[in-house]
C-alpha positions as CSV (number, residue, x, y, z in Angstrom):
1,M,-42.9,-11.0,-66.2
2,A,-39.8,-11.2,-63.9
3,L,-37.7,-14.3,-64.4
4,S,-35.6,-15.8,-61.6
5,K,-32.0,-16.7,-61.9
6,K,-32.9,-20.4,-62.3
7,E,-35.4,-19.7,-65.0
8,I,-32.9,-17.6,-67.0
9,A,-30.3,-20.4,-66.6
10,T,-32.8,-22.8,-68.1
11,L,-33.6,-20.4,-70.9
12,I,-29.8,-20.2,-71.6
13,D,-29.8,-24.0,-72.1
14,I,-32.9,-23.9,-74.4
15,I,-31.4,-21.1,-76.5
16,Y,-28.1,-23.0,-76.9
17,S,-29.9,-26.2,-78.0
18,I,-31.9,-24.3,-80.6
19,V,-28.9,-22.3,-81.9
20,F,-26.9,-25.6,-82.0
21,A,-29.6,-27.2,-84.1
22,F,-29.7,-24.3,-86.6
23,V,-25.9,-23.7,-86.8
24,F,-24.3,-27.1,-86.7
25,L,-26.9,-29.7,-87.7
26,P,-27.1,-28.5,-91.4
27,Y,-23.4,-29.6,-91.8
28,F,-24.2,-33.1,-90.6
29,Y,-27.4,-33.2,-92.6
30,K,-25.5,-32.2,-95.7
31,N,-22.9,-34.9,-95.1
32,Q,-25.0,-37.7,-93.8
33,E,-24.4,-39.9,-96.9
34,L,-20.7,-39.9,-96.2
35,N,-18.6,-42.0,-93.8
36,L,-16.6,-40.3,-91.1
37,N,-13.4,-40.4,-93.1
38,S,-15.1,-38.8,-96.1
39,M,-16.5,-35.8,-94.3
40,E,-14.5,-32.8,-95.3
41,G,-13.9,-30.3,-92.4
42,L,-15.2,-32.6,-89.7
43,K,-12.3,-31.7,-87.3
44,G,-12.9,-28.1,-88.0
45,V,-16.7,-28.4,-87.2
46,L,-15.9,-30.4,-84.0
47,I,-13.4,-27.8,-82.8
48,Q,-16.0,-25.0,-83.6
49,I,-18.6,-26.8,-81.6
50,V,-16.4,-27.2,-78.6
51,I,-15.0,-23.7,-78.7
52,S,-18.4,-22.1,-79.3
53,T,-20.0,-24.1,-76.5
54,V,-17.3,-23.1,-74.1
55,I,-17.5,-19.4,-75.1
56,Y,-21.4,-19.3,-75.1
57,F,-21.8,-20.9,-71.7
58,S,-18.9,-18.9,-70.2
59,I,-20.3,-15.6,-71.4
60,A,-23.9,-16.5,-70.6
61,Y,-23.3,-17.7,-67.1
62,A,-20.8,-14.9,-66.3
63,A,-23.4,-12.4,-67.4
64,L,-26.1,-14.2,-65.3
65,E,-23.9,-14.0,-62.2
66,V,-23.2,-10.3,-62.8
67,F,-26.8,-9.4,-63.1
68,F,-28.0,-11.7,-60.4
69,K,-25.5,-11.4,-57.6
70,K,-27.8,-12.5,-54.9
71,K,-27.7,-16.3,-54.4
72,E,-31.0,-18.0,-54.6
73,N,-31.9,-20.6,-52.1
74,T,-32.7,-24.1,-53.2
75,D,-35.4,-26.2,-51.6
76,E,-37.3,-29.4,-52.1
77,R,-39.3,-27.8,-54.9
78,D,-36.2,-27.2,-56.9
79,D,-35.1,-30.8,-56.3
80,M,-38.5,-32.1,-57.5
81,I,-38.4,-29.9,-60.6
82,H,-34.9,-31.1,-61.5
83,S,-35.9,-34.7,-60.8
84,K,-39.0,-34.5,-63.0
85,S,-37.2,-32.8,-65.9
86,Y,-34.3,-35.2,-65.8
87,K,-36.6,-38.2,-65.6
88,L,-38.3,-37.0,-68.8
89,G,-35.0,-36.4,-70.4
90,Y,-33.8,-39.8,-69.3
91,W,-36.9,-41.5,-70.8
92,L,-36.5,-39.5,-74.1
93,Y,-32.8,-40.5,-74.3
94,E,-33.7,-44.2,-73.8
95,F,-36.4,-43.9,-76.5
96,S,-33.9,-42.3,-78.9
97,I,-31.4,-45.1,-78.2
98,V,-34.1,-47.6,-79.2
99,I,-34.8,-45.6,-82.4
100,I,-31.1,-45.4,-83.3
101,V,-30.5,-49.1,-82.6
102,G,-33.6,-50.0,-84.6
103,Y,-32.4,-47.9,-87.5
104,I,-29.1,-49.7,-87.5
105,F,-30.7,-53.1,-87.3
106,Q,-33.1,-52.2,-90.1
107,S,-30.1,-51.3,-92.3
108,R,-28.3,-54.6,-91.5
109,I,-31.5,-56.6,-92.2
110,N,-31.8,-54.7,-95.6
111,R,-28.2,-55.5,-96.4
112,Q,-28.8,-59.2,-95.7
113,L,-32.1,-59.3,-97.6
114,F,-30.4,-57.9,-100.7
115,N,-27.2,-60.1,-100.1
116,L,-24.9,-57.2,-100.5
117,Q,-21.2,-57.6,-100.6
118,E,-19.0,-54.7,-99.6
119,N,-18.1,-53.8,-103.2
120,Q,-21.7,-54.0,-104.5
121,I,-23.7,-50.8,-105.1
122,L,-27.4,-50.5,-104.4
123,D,-29.9,-47.7,-103.8
124,N,-28.6,-45.5,-101.0
125,S,-32.0,-45.7,-99.2
126,V,-31.3,-49.3,-98.3
127,L,-27.8,-48.8,-96.7
128,I,-27.0,-46.8,-93.7
129,K,-23.9,-44.6,-93.4
130,E,-22.1,-43.4,-90.4
131,G,-23.1,-39.8,-91.2
132,E,-26.8,-40.8,-91.0
133,I,-26.3,-42.2,-87.5
134,I,-24.4,-39.1,-86.4
135,F,-27.0,-36.8,-87.8
136,L,-29.9,-38.8,-86.3
137,S,-28.1,-38.9,-82.9
138,L,-27.4,-35.2,-82.9
139,L,-30.9,-34.3,-84.0
140,L,-32.4,-36.5,-81.3
141,L,-30.1,-35.0,-78.6
142,A,-30.8,-31.4,-79.6
143,G,-34.6,-32.1,-79.6
144,I,-34.5,-33.9,-76.3
145,S,-32.4,-31.1,-74.7
146,V,-35.0,-28.6,-75.8
147,I,-37.9,-30.7,-74.6
148,K,-36.3,-31.4,-71.2
149,S,-35.3,-27.8,-70.6
150,S,-38.7,-26.5,-71.8
151,Y,-40.4,-28.8,-69.4
152,Q,-38.1,-27.7,-66.6
153,F,-38.8,-24.1,-67.4
154,Y,-42.6,-24.8,-67.4
155,L,-42.3,-26.5,-64.0
156,Q,-40.3,-23.6,-62.6
157,R,-42.9,-21.1,-63.8
158,T,-45.9,-23.0,-62.6
159,H,-44.8,-24.4,-59.2
């Protein structure tokens, strides 16, 4: 099973999304009950995400260029594959925005139903924290990235 340069580049994206989900999402899952100001080490994690992303993609694409020196031609088929996969990604992103906005509105409605004041304490399942929104957003983004890139890889292998 010989893979082309484009397919390997797509696999690089898939691998990054999966590794990101397993390495960085546990931090946000663990701290999802907190507000942004309460999260210890948030700056450090954000710096780690940026640095590791730059290093990963730099090394991966440099190695890809070293092993595949020959430039591959692009044609209409490649444009169609990119269009289809990005269209799927776009629809999934739109759906995830609806989920996140619905989650936020549900929290606000729960707050109004229970007539909560800022200093009142109620069960944590009723209120939404910034950490929950961030975790949900990152989880959806990682999942969408894997799905979009997997679909793109599938189309590259079958067309």
